[in-house]
C-alpha positions in Angstrom: -19.7 -18.2 40.1 -21.7 -16.1 38.1 -20.9 -14.3 34.7 -19.6 -11.1 36.4 -17.6 -12.9 38.9 -15.5 -14.8 35.7 -15.3 -11.8 34.1 -13.4 -10.3 37.2 -11.5 -13.4 38.3 -10.2 -13.1 34.3 -9.4 -9.7 34.7 -7.0 -10.0 38.2 -4.8 -11.7 35.3 -4.1 -8.3 33.6 -4.8 -8.4 29.9 -1.6 -6.5 29.3 1.0 -8.2 31.3 3.0 -10.0 28.7 4.9 -12.9 29.7 6.7 -14.5 26.6 7.5 -18.4 26.9 4.6 -21.4 25.7 6.1 -23.2 29.4 2.3 -21.8 31.2 -0.2 -22.6 28.2 1.4 -25.9 27.7 0.7 -26.8 31.4 -2.8 -25.7 31.4 -3.9 -27.5 28.3 -2.1 -30.7 29.0 -4.2 -30.7 32.6 -7.5 -30.0 30.3 -6.4 -32.9 28.4 -4.8 -31.2 25.3 -8.0 -30.0 23.6 -6.5 -28.5 21.1 -5.4 -31.6 19.5 -9.1 -32.6 18.6 -9.7 -30.7 15.8 -8.3 -29.1 12.8 -6.7 -26.1 13.0 -5.9 -22.7 10.6 -3.3 -20.6 12.5 -3.5 -17.2 11.2 -0.9 -14.2 12.5 0.6 -11.2 10.9 0.3 -7.2 11.8 -2.9 -6.2 10.1 -6.0 -8.1 8.3 -5.5 -11.3 10.5 -9.4 -10.8 12.0 -10.9 -10.4 8.1 -8.8 -13.6 7.1 -10.5 -15.4 10.3 -13.7 -14.2 9.8 -13.4 -15.4 5.4 -12.3 -18.6 6.4 -14.5 -19.5 9.1 -17.4 -18.3 7.0 -16.7 -20.2 4.4 -16.0 -23.5 6.3 -19.5 -22.6 8.0 -21.1 -22.1 5.1 -19.8 -25.6 4.0 -21.3 -27.6 6.6 -18.1 -27.8 9.3 -18.8 -26.5 13.0 -16.7 -24.3 12.8 -14.9 -22.5 15.7 -13.1 -18.9 15.4 -11.1 -17.7 18.2 -9.8 -13.9 17.7 -8.5 -11.2 20.5 -9.4 -8.3 21.4 -13.4 -7.9 21.7 -14.8 -4.8 20.5 -18.0 -4.8 22.6 -18.3 -8.2 24.4 -15.9 -10.8 25.9 -17.9 -13.7 24.2 -16.9 -12.3 21.1 -13.4 -13.9 21.2 -14.9 -17.3 20.9 -17.5 -18.3 18.4 -18.8 -21.1 16.8 -20.8 -21.2 13.1 -21.4 -17.0 14.2 -23.0 -17.7 17.5 -20.6 -16.3 20.7 -19.8 -18.5 23.6 -22.8 -18.6 26.2 -22.2 -16.9 29.2 -23.3 -20.5 30.8 -20.7 -22.1 29.0 -17.9 -19.6 29.9 -19.0 -19.8 33.8 -18.5 -23.5 33.6 -15.3 -23.6 32.0 -13.7 -21.1 34.1 -14.7 -22.9 36.8 -12.8 -26.1 35.5 -9.7 -24.0 34.9 -9.4 -22.1 38.1 -8.0 -24.9 40.3 -5.5 -25.2 37.4 -4.7 -22.0 37.5 -4.6 -21.8 41.4 -1.9 -24.4 41.5 0.4 -22.0 39.1 1.0 -19.7 41.8 4.5 -19.8 41.6 4.4 -18.7 37.8 0.7 -18.1 37.5 -0.8 -17.9 33.3 -1.6 -14.6 32.1 -4.9 -13.4 30.6 -4.4 -14.3 27.2 -3.2 -17.8 28.0 -6.2 -18.3 30.1 -8.8 -17.1 27.3 -6.8 -19.4 25.1 -7.2 -22.1 27.4 -10.6 -21.5 27.4 -11.1 -21.2 23.8 -9.3 -24.7 23.0 -11.4 -26.5 26.0 -14.9 -24.9 24.6 -14.3 -25.8 20.9 -13.3 -29.3 22.0 -16.0 -29.8 24.1 -18.8 -28.5 21.3 -16.8 -31.0 18.8 -16.2 -28.5 16.1 -14.5 -30.0 13.3 -12.1 -27.0 12.7 -11.1 -24.0 14.5 -9.9 -20.9 12.9 -6.9 -19.2 15.6 -5.6 -15.7 15.8 -2.3 -15.2 17.0 -2.4 -12.8 20.0 1.0 -11.2 19.9 4.3 -11.8 17.3 3.6 -15.7 17.1 6.8 -17.8 18.4 6.0 -17.2 21.9 2.0 -17.0 21.7 0.0 -18.8 23.8 -2.0 -19.8 20.6 1.5 -21.5 19.1 1.4 -24.8 20.9 -1.3 -25.9 18.1 -0.2 -28.3 15.2 -2.4 -26.9 12.5 -3.3 -27.7 9.0 -2.2 -24.4 7.3 -0.7 -21.2 8.8 -1.2 -17.8 7.8 1.4 -14.6 8.1 -1.1 -12.0 6.6 1.9 -9.2 6.7 4.7 -7.6 8.3 4.9 -4.3 9.8 6.4 -1.8 12.7 4.5 -3.1 15.6 5.2 -3.9 19.4 8.8 -2.8 18.9 9.4 -2.9 22.8 8.8 -6.6 22.5 9.2 -8.0 18.8 12.4 -6.0 17.8 13.0 -2.5 16.3 13.5 -4.1 12.6 10.9 -5.3 10.1 13.2 -8.5 10.2 13.4 -9.3 13.8 9.6 -9.0 14.0 9.5 -10.9 10.8 11.4 -13.6 12.5 9.2 -13.6 15.6 5.7 -14.1 13.3 7.6 -16.9 11.2 7.6 -18.7 14.6 4.4 -19.8 13.6 5.5 -22.2 10.8 5.9 -25.8 11.7 7.3 -28.6 9.6 5.2 -29.9 6.6 2.6 -27.6 7.0 1.7 -25.0 4.2 2.2 -21.4 5.0 0.0 -18.7 3.3 1.5 -15.0 3.0 1.0 -11.8 1.6 4.4 -10.5 3.3 7.0 -9.0 0.8 10.8 -7.4 0.8 12.6 -7.9 4.2 9.8 -9.9 5.8 9.3 -12.1 3.0 13.0 -13.2 2.9 12.4 -14.3 6.4 9.4 -16.3 6.1 11.2 -17.9 2.7 14.3 -19.1 4.8 11.9 -20.4 7.6 10.0 -22.4 5.3 13.0 -23.8 4.0 14.5 -25.0 7.6 11.0 -26.7 8.0 10.5 -28.2 4.9 7.1 -26.7 4.2 5.2 -25.1 1.3 5.4 -21.7 0.7 2.4 -19.9 -0.9 2.5 -16.0 -1.8 -0.5 -13.9 -2.3 0.6 -10.7 -4.0 -1.1 -8.2 -5.4 -1.4 -10.0 -9.0 -3.5 -12.4 -7.1 -6.7 -10.0 -6.8 -8.6 -6.6 -8.5 -10.8 -4.7 -7.7 -13.8 -4.7 -10.0 -16.4 -2.7 -8.4 -17.3 -1.0 -5.3 -19.9 1.4 -3.1 -20.8 2.1 0.4 -22.4 -1.3 0.1 -20.2 -3.6 -0.8 -17.4 -4.9 -3.4 -16.9 -7.4 -5.8 -13.2 -8.8 -6.4 -12.0 -11.2 -8.9 -9.7 -13.6 -7.3 -6.9 -15.6 -9.2 -6.8 -18.9 -7.1 -4.2 -21.7 -7.3 -7.2 -23.9 -8.5 -8.8 -21.4 -10.5 -10.3 -17.8 -10.6 -13.5 -16.7 -8.7 -15.7 -13.8 -9.0 -17.0 -12.9 -5.7 -18.8 -9.8 -3.9 -18.2 -8.7 -0.2 -20.1 -6.2 2.1 -17.0 -5.5 3.8 -15.4 -1.9 2.7 -12.1 -0.8 1.8 -9.6 -2.0 -1.3 -7.4 -3.4 1.1 -9.9 -6.6 1.6 -9.5 -8.0 -1.6 -5.6 -9.6 -0.5 -7.5 -10.4 2.7 -10.1 -12.6 0.9 -7.1 -13.7 -1.4 -5.2 -15.1 1.3 -8.3 -16.9 2.9 -9.1 -18.2 -0.2 -5.7 -19.8 -0.6 -6.3 -21.5 2.8 -9.3 -23.1 1.5 -7.9 -24.3 -1.5 -5.2 -25.7 0.2 -8.0 -27.3 2.5 -9.6 -28.7 -1.2 -6.5 -30.2 -2.1 -6.0 -32.4 1.1 -9.4 -33.7 0.6 -11.8 -31.2 2.7 -15.0 -30.9 0.3 -15.9 -27.5 -0.1 -17.7 -26.1 -2.8 -17.7 -23.0 -4.9 -21.3 -22.2 -4.0 -20.5 -22.1 -0.3 -17.1 -20.2 -0.8 -19.5 -17.3 -2.7 -22.2 -17.7 0.3 -19.1 -17.6 2.8 -17.9 -14.3 1.4 -20.8 -12.8 1.1 -21.7 -13.3 4.7 -19.0 -12.2 6.4 -18.8 -9.3 8.4 -16.5 -7.2 10.4 -18.1 -4.9 13.1 -16.1 -2.1 13.5 -13.6 -2.3 10.6 -14.2 -0.1 8.0 -18.2 0.1 9.3 -20.6 2.4 8.3 -22.7 2.4 11.8 -25.1 5.5 10.5 -25.8 7.2 7.4 -27.0 11.2 6.9 -23.9 12.1 7.8 -22.2 8.8 7.8 -20.2 7.9 10.8 -17.4 5.3 10.0 -15.9 3.3 12.6 -12.5 1.6 11.9 -10.2 0.6 14.8 -7.4 1.2 12.7 -4.5 1.1 15.8 -1.2 0.9 14.1 1.0 3.0 11.6 -0.3 0.9 8.7 -3.9 0.7 9.8 -3.7 4.2 9.9 -2.3 4.4 6.0 -4.9 2.3 4.8 -7.9 4.3 6.5 -6.3 7.0 4.9 -6.2 5.8 1.3 -9.8 4.4 1.8 -11.4 7.6 2.9 -9.4 9.5 0.5 -10.3 7.2 -2.9 -13.7 5.3 -1.6 -15.7 8.1 0.0 -17.1 11.4 -0.9 -17.7 14.0 1.7 -18.0 17.6 2.0 -15.8 17.8 5.4 -14.0 15.1 7.5 -14.9 15.1 11.1 -12.5 12.9 13.0 -12.8 11.5 15.9 -9.5 9.8 17.6 -8.7 7.6 20.5 -5.6 6.2 20.6 -3.5 4.0 22.9 -0.3 6.2 25.0 2.0 3.0 24.3 1.2 3.6 20.1 3.1 5.6 17.9 0.8 8.4 18.3 2.9 11.1 16.3 3.5 8.9 13.0 -0.3 7.9 13.4 -1.6 11.4 13.3 0.7 12.7 10.6 -1.0 10.6 8.1 -4.4 11.0 8.5 -4.8 14.5 10.2 -3.9 16.4 6.4 -7.4 14.5 5.1 -9.5 16.1 8.2 -11.4 19.2 8.5 -11.7 19.1 12.3 -10.7 17.0 14.7 -12.3 16.0 17.8 -9.6 14.1 20.3 -11.1 11.4 23.1 -10.2 8.5 25.3 -11.5 5.1 25.9 -12.2 3.9 29.3 -8.6 1.6 28.9 -6.5 2.3 31.7 -3.8 2.9 28.8 -5.8 5.3 26.7 -3.7 8.5 25.7 -5.0 12.1 27.3 -7.2 13.9 24.5 -5.5 17.2 25.9 -2.1 15.4 25.0 -3.7 14.2 21.9 -4.4 17.8 20.8 -1.2 18.8 21.7 0.7 16.1 19.5 -1.9 17.1 16.6 -1.2 20.7 17.0 2.7 20.3 17.4 2.8 18.3 13.7 1.6 21.6 12.2 -2.5 20.6 11.6 -4.0 24.4 11.8 -7.4 23.8 12.0 -10.1 23.3 15.1 -9.2 20.7 17.7 -11.6 19.9 20.1 -11.2 18.0 23.5 -14.0 15.9 24.7 -13.2 13.4 27.5 -15.1 10.6 26.5 -16.3 9.0 23.6 -20.0 9.6 24.1 -19.4 13.4 24.2 -17.4 13.2 21.4 -19.7 11.4 19.2 -22.7 13.8 20.3 -20.9 16.8 19.8 -19.4 15.3 16.2 -23.2 14.4 15.0 -24.2 18.0 16.5 -21.7 19.8 14.1 -21.9 17.6 10.9 -24.1 18.4 7.9 -25.8 15.9 5.7 -22.7 15.2 3.2 -20.4 15.5 5.8 -18.4 12.1 7.5 -17.4 11.6 10.9 -14.9 8.7 11.3 -13.9 7.3 14.6 -10.8 5.5 14.9 -7.6 5.0 16.7 -8.1 2.2 19.0 -10.5 -1.2 19.2 -11.4 -0.1 22.4 -12.4 3.5 20.8 -14.5 2.0 18.6 -15.8 -0.5 20.2 -17.1 2.1 23.0 -18.3 4.1 19.8 -20.3 1.2 18.5 -21.9 0.3 21.7 -23.1 3.9 22.1 -24.4 4.4 18.8 -26.3 0.9 18.5 -28.0 2.2 22.0 -28.7 5.3 20.9 -30.1 4.8 17.5 
């Protein structure tokens, strides 16, 4: 089996086929010797910000000298982005080797086969164990209670925030979604969150039931002190002390994500894990997040942002309005058909001077003609151009953009991933 064959085998399990329950992942990991029990884990759930929090925590731990894995999903350009140790993606050779070990186990489960995400989660746990990591920062895939990652026994759990998403699976109300996400809370395991209102009430109740400590990171815990297009400075009010930190990640919202990550780091320190203030500063400054508020090109600026839900689009719109200056905003948008398309476009389209609709190669991508129709129906009365693929959309946007315009590519991680790949290859 080579790398391409291994990925093809994985794809047979359909990334988007969701089956609730932990039975299959437990069987997989049990047959592998329960690798997830052999290293310390920080478990990160929530609606938005999970990726940033995971990256900041792992970068700080790596800069502290700990061998640190990070497991995230989905990937932007390459499958191997999902499974990383100290900034290095899993090699194709290692991935093939582990899949060859897992395949016979999966074959034995033909009556109730595991999902794509369950298999990938088991691969990550096996890889981290084989490489003898000290820590793994593990991102929840969907929800929490029945997510495949929820078989872990973490040192600390995180719920970044809760907003409406995947309502067909998680429920139609914030409190219902919060209940699912709060399912990662474990007995006597500290939980860090920036959730508020109804979601916070649900999380508080769950912490009481599990007799665990709740650490709330609200907007009083951080303050942005400086920003430009190269980065930002934040003051973070920690549990133990205050921190003045620099980050190359853009967007004011990153202050809250950094504050969440720092609360986790301080709890590790309180538990006896040696982490210096210098490694905290270096770890935050070295953190990067491809495809999230990323400037891929300048003159004109091409901004990539994988906002793919209502809250993400709200944050992107706020950042464009407050942190960027431009003559015209050319919006390149491709959204998956199962998202809240109209609501998302209502938020960001008033800021645009021209919109180019397109689609990724993902089978769930919404037809760009349909996107154009939705944009017109919500009252956008400026020009809307349809391009059937992302490469053509980017080329057209660049052909009409002037030096002081801004091209923003958004709507889906899949859209941004393909755009990033094309821009890198053609720069």
